[in-house]
N, C-alpha and C positions, 0 to 999 in steps of 0.2 A: 286762776293755779296756773304758775309758769311750769313750762317741761322741757326735760334736756331731749333731744332729737337723735334717730337713728335712721340711716339709709339701706333701703332695701335694693338692690341694684341687680338689674337681670337684664338679659336679652331674650328675646324670642327663641324657645326649642332649648336655652341654656341654662346651667344650675343657677340659683339666685345666688347671690355673694353678700357677705353681712359685712357691715362697717359700721362705726360708731360703737364699739364695745363697751356697753353700760355695765358691764359684769365683771369687765377686767381681765375677762378670760380670751384667750385665742382660740376664739371656735371654728377658725379657718381650719387651724393645725389639728382641731380636737375631731374634727369632720375628716381631715384628710388620713389621720391615723387611725378611725374607726372604718374608714373605707379602706382604707390599706388591709386590714384582718380581714374584712368581708371578701376582699379581692382573691386572697390567696386558693381558694378552691379553682377560679378562674385562671390562675399563673400555672398550676398544678397541671391543669388541662390544655394550656399552650405549651407546657413542655413535651407534654405527651404528643401532642400536635408536631411538633419540630421533630421530635424523635424518630415519628412516623413515615413522614415527609425525607426525612434524610436516609433511613431507610428504602424506602419506595428509589430514592435517586440511586442508591448504589447498587439495589438489585435490578434496576433497569441497565446499569451501565454493565454487571456482570451479565445479562442474561443480552445485551447485545454484542458482549464479546463473544460470547460462547454458541450463539448463532453465526459469526462470522468462522469460527472454527469449526461448526459441524458440515460449514458448506466447502471450506477446503479439504473436510476427511471424505466427501461425499465424493472428490474428486480420483479419489485413489480407485474407484468403481469402473469409471470410465474408461471403455475397451480401448479407445485411440492410445491411450499411456503405454501400452503394451503391444502395439501393433507392429509386425515384422519389418523389418527393415535391414539393408546392409551398410557398414563402414568400409572404407578404404584409408587407410594411412600411408603417410610418405615419411621416410627417413630424413627426406630434405624438402618439406614443401617449397620451400621458395625457389627452387632448381624446377622440380618435378610436384605439381599438385596432382590429385586422386580424387574421384568421387563413384562411388558404385552405387549402382542402379539394382533392383531387387533379381537375384539371379544370377548374378557375377559370379564368375570361376574362384573359386573360393582358395586362398594358400597365397605363397609368398612370391614377390617375382622383380628379379633385377633390371631395372630399366638403365642404361646410358645412352646419354644425349650427345650426338657427335657434332650437331648443325642445327641452329635453330631457322627457322622459316623467316624468310623476308619480302617486302615487294618488289616490284622493277620499280625504277625511278629514272628521269631525265632531267638536266638544269638547263633553261632559256634565259636569255637577256630580253627584257620587255622593252618595247618602245611606245608611249604613250601616242595613241593617235590625234592628231589633230580634228579629225572630223569621226563621224559616226562609222564606225569598220563592224568586223566579226573576226572571231576564231575559232575553228573547230579540232575539238578534242577527242578521237576515240570515236568520231563520228557524229559527236552533240556539239552543235552549233552555241555558241556565244557571244551576243551583241555589245559591244565598245561603245560606249558614250564618248564624246571628246574630250580630252583631258584625261580620262582614265587611269588611276594608278594601279600599281601592280599590287597594293595591299586592297583597292577595292575588287581586282580581277579575282584573285585569291578567294576572296569572300565571296563572291557569286558562285566560283567551282565548287566552293565546298557547299554551300545553301543548293546547289541543283541537285536534286534528288536522281536525277536520271544519268550523272556524270558518274563514271568510273573510275575517276581520280581525285587524289586529295592537293590540294595547292598550300603550297608558303611561300610569302614574300618574305626576302632576305634583305639585309640591311642593303647590300648592294643594288638593290634593285631588280636582283635577279628571281624567277619564279622557280622552285623545286615540285614538278610533278609527280606524285608514286601513286602506283594501283593503289585501289582501296583493298582490294582481295590479296593475300600474302602470296608465294609460290612462284615456280617456273612458267612462266607466260608462253613461253615458245615463239620464235618467229619474233618480228618485228612487235614492239610494244609502244604504247603511249605515242601513237600516233598524232602530230599536229600540223595544221593547216594554216594557212595566214599569214599576212606580214608581220603581225605584232609580237610575235614571239619567234626567236632564232635559237639554236640549240647552241648550248657550248661545250666544243669538241671534247671527248674524252672524259665526259660527265656520266655518261650513261651507264646505267649498272640493272645487269639481270635480276629476276626474281629469285629467288632459290628456296627449295622444299626443306621441310625439316629433315634429318636424319637420324635414326636412333636403332636401338638394338634392344630386344628383350631375350633377358636371361643366356645372353650371350651368341643370339642365334644371328643370323645376316641381317646385315644392313637393310633398315624399312625406311619409306620413306613417305611426308605427307606434307602438300599444298601449306596445310594450318598446322600451327602452334598447339591446336585443342585437337588430341588426338584419340577417337573413338574406337579403332578398330585392332589396338594394339595388345589389351587382354580384354575378353571377352566380359562386356558387360560395367567395364570401368572406363571412365572416362581421364583421359591423363592433359594436364595442361602443361607445356615445356614453357620454363622460364629461364635457363640457361643451361649451359656448356658442363657435364658434368666431369670437369676435368679430374675430381681427386677419386674418380672410381663409380661404379655405378649405385644409383639410388633404388631404395629397398621398396617395394609397396606390399603390402599387408593389406588382405581383402580377407575380412570376416565372414563368418558364416552367418545368414539370417536369424533375427532374434531381436525381441526389443532395444531400443536404444537405452544404454545406461546411463547413458547423461542427462536424457529426458525424464528419467526417472528417480534420478539424483536432483535434477532440480525442482521437481514436484515434491520431494521428502524435505527438500530445504526448506522450501516455501511454507510447508506444512508445521515443520519446526520452530522456523521464527514465528509464525502466528501461534501456535501452542505456549511458546515459552513466554510471549507476550501475554495472554491470557493467564496464565497460571502466576506468573507474579503479581499480576493486576487483581486477583482473586486473595492472594497471599497477602497483598496491603491491608485489603478490607479483614482478612478474618486477623491479623495480628495490631491493626489499630484500635488501643485500648480507649473507652471512651475519659473524657477528663474527670479528675476525681470529684470537681466542683464547678461545673458547668455553669456558666454565668450569661451566655448568648444564644442566640437561636441556632449559630452554625457549631457551636461546643456541643449544643442537645444532638444535633445532626453527625456528631462527628462519633466513630466505633459503633455506630448501628449493628455491624454482622461481625462484629468480634468473635472469634471463635465459634462461628455459624457450622454448627452440626450438620447441615445437608450438604454447605459447600465444603466441608472437610470432606466428606462423604464423598462427593463427586470427586475432589483433586483425587483422594485416594484409589479409586476406581479407575481414573484416566492413566495413573500410574501405573497400576498394577496391568492395565493392557497393554503397556508396551514390553511385557515381559512374560506372562503369563500364557502357557502353550493354551492355544486353539484346539479344540476337541476335534477328531477325524483328521487333522493332518499330521503329515510326517515328522517326527519329532526333530530333524535337524533343519526344519523350515516351517515352523508353526506361531512365529512373534514376530515382531519387529526386532525383538533383539538380535534377532538371526540374521540380518540383513546390514546389522550396524547400529541402530537406534538404542541408544542408552539415557539411562535415566538417572545416573552418577555412580558412584561406588556403592558396592553392597554393603547389605546391612553388618555391621561389628568391622567393616575395614579402616575405621579411622578416619575417612575421611570428612569433614564435617564444614565443609564450604558452603556457602549460603544458596549455589546454585544446587549442590546435591541434595540440601536439606528441601528444599523448593520442589526438587523433583525435575527441573530443569533437563530438557534434551539436547543431545548432542550425536553427531554421525561420524561413522568411520566411513569416508567415500571408499576406500579400498576393499573393504567388505560388502559393500555393497555393490560395487561392479564385479569384483569375483562372484557374489550370488546369482545376479541377473545374467552375467556368462555363463555360469555352468548349471542353474536351474532356474531358466526365467519363467516356466509354467509354475513350478513352485511359490517363486516372489509373487506373481500376477494373483495366486487363489489366495495365498495369506493374506496379502494387501486388502484383496477385497473382501474375506470373509471379516478380516479385522477393523475393516473403514465401516461396514456396516454396526457391528457391534458397538463401536466407540460411537457413532452418529445415532445408535438407539439410545444409550446411556446419556450422552449430551441432550438430545432432542426431550426427553422425559423432565428433564430439567429445565429446559430455555425454548421449547418452541411452545405456540399458543396451545392454552390449556394445560400448560406443564407447571412442576413444581414453583418456579418464580413468580408465572403470572397468577398462580392463586394466591400466591403471599400478596403482590402488589394488590390485586383487587380487592383483598382483604385487609390491607391497611388503607387501600383508598375510602372504602366503606366506614372504615373506624374514623379515618378524619375529616369524613363529609358530619358523621354523627357527633364529632368533639365539635366541630364550628357550627353546628345547630344548637348545642349546649351551650358553648361560648358565648354565641349571638343571644341565645333568651338569658344566661345569667347577668351579661352586661347591660340589657335592657332593666333588668331586675333591679341591677346596683346602680344604676343610673337615676332609676325612680326612688330608691331609697337615699341616695346622695341628695337629692332634690328636698326628700320629705325633711330629713335631719337639717338641712339648710334652712328651711321654713319652720321648722321645731325652734331652731335657735336664734330664727329671727324675732319669731315670738315671743321667746325668753327676755329677749335683751328688749324687744317692746316694752314687757310689761315690768321689768327690772327698772327701766329708764324711767316709766311711768310712777312707781312708786319712790322711785327718789326721789323726782321733783314733787311728791306731796307731802314726802316727810319733809325736805326745805321748806313747803309753803306753810305746811303747819307750825312748823320751829321759828319761824318768820311770825307768824301769826300771835305765837307764844311769846315772844320776845317785846310785840306790840301792847298785849294785855299785861 
């Protein structure tokens, strides 16, 4: 009896593949269709896993942004931000600079500069020695090597910590020596000994003191252009003659630095707006109508999230809602120029306004710090503690976001376990189907061979 043959091909651990289809059916396609239907539950579980992992990633990103914002808010509670200091400003800082120390005499002053301080100087010709020699400048001896140039001598003088002069080597080979200190030297100045240097007649210039007046008073003198005794507690830096009239120096009363407070507020606003924009993007990103990939299933997982929406509402309200127990005129950041956009019903529908992004009026802030520094400090400290508490309740360890992230992690772990178990069952199921259809093909093949054999025998009879 002859038989047709089929082959059952398999590799270790791999499903059987059926060939030699005696039935005329595409059993491979049939098995694939059956397995596709049986894998639908696994597909749904995988989609759920993708969504949960997408939500975890989004929540972690929001959590990180909020933690950074919380740290920025906490800096408003630092006492150093409101340390008392004094400032002095000049109407012409390029001619007369001013810096105040704590305790400086408050008020406005008129400073007139008639003469700037300068140092004494002398010019010398220089003869390079043919052998080792020495020169003495203001009692300080310097050794000269044979053939030493004017430039090398000038460099040696300037590098000598004991020297009382500076030196400049001119292109014509002359050396100009000037006192390192400005002001009148009195008597002889820049004494030089040794044959290498010879003074050029008529080039000596005596040092001069700075001459200035304060509030039209008598002329005052200073050996230096840095003056510390003209105005009590104020250091003046004289840089130019005030030929156009006196320069006004305004010394403010001690208090917090408005510029330091403004810098801190601006830094907070920048981070606040970045955080709000990031959260708003998560809240407004819709899931795809018909997702078809892992990335699409992970998109829009926080769309319309109630917890984050509520957080943004609370954060925005904290900018203008009065803090209980504070004076009415200084009870919220709004009172120092912080704004979240136009008021409701104003018609302003810009995206920044809708999202509640912050802006600052620096003039209003500076005025508040100047007129009511204690009120500004108290308000910012209470407001920052409250806002930090609101943010931390959501973002810190054990907060709302971490609870959700951990919950999603537990679900992902459970889903992965289910998917793994189901894939094992499906693998066994697919192998069983392949074996069943292989056996079916074998039986059909044998029957077909027997029918052919019997038919041939009948023909012979």
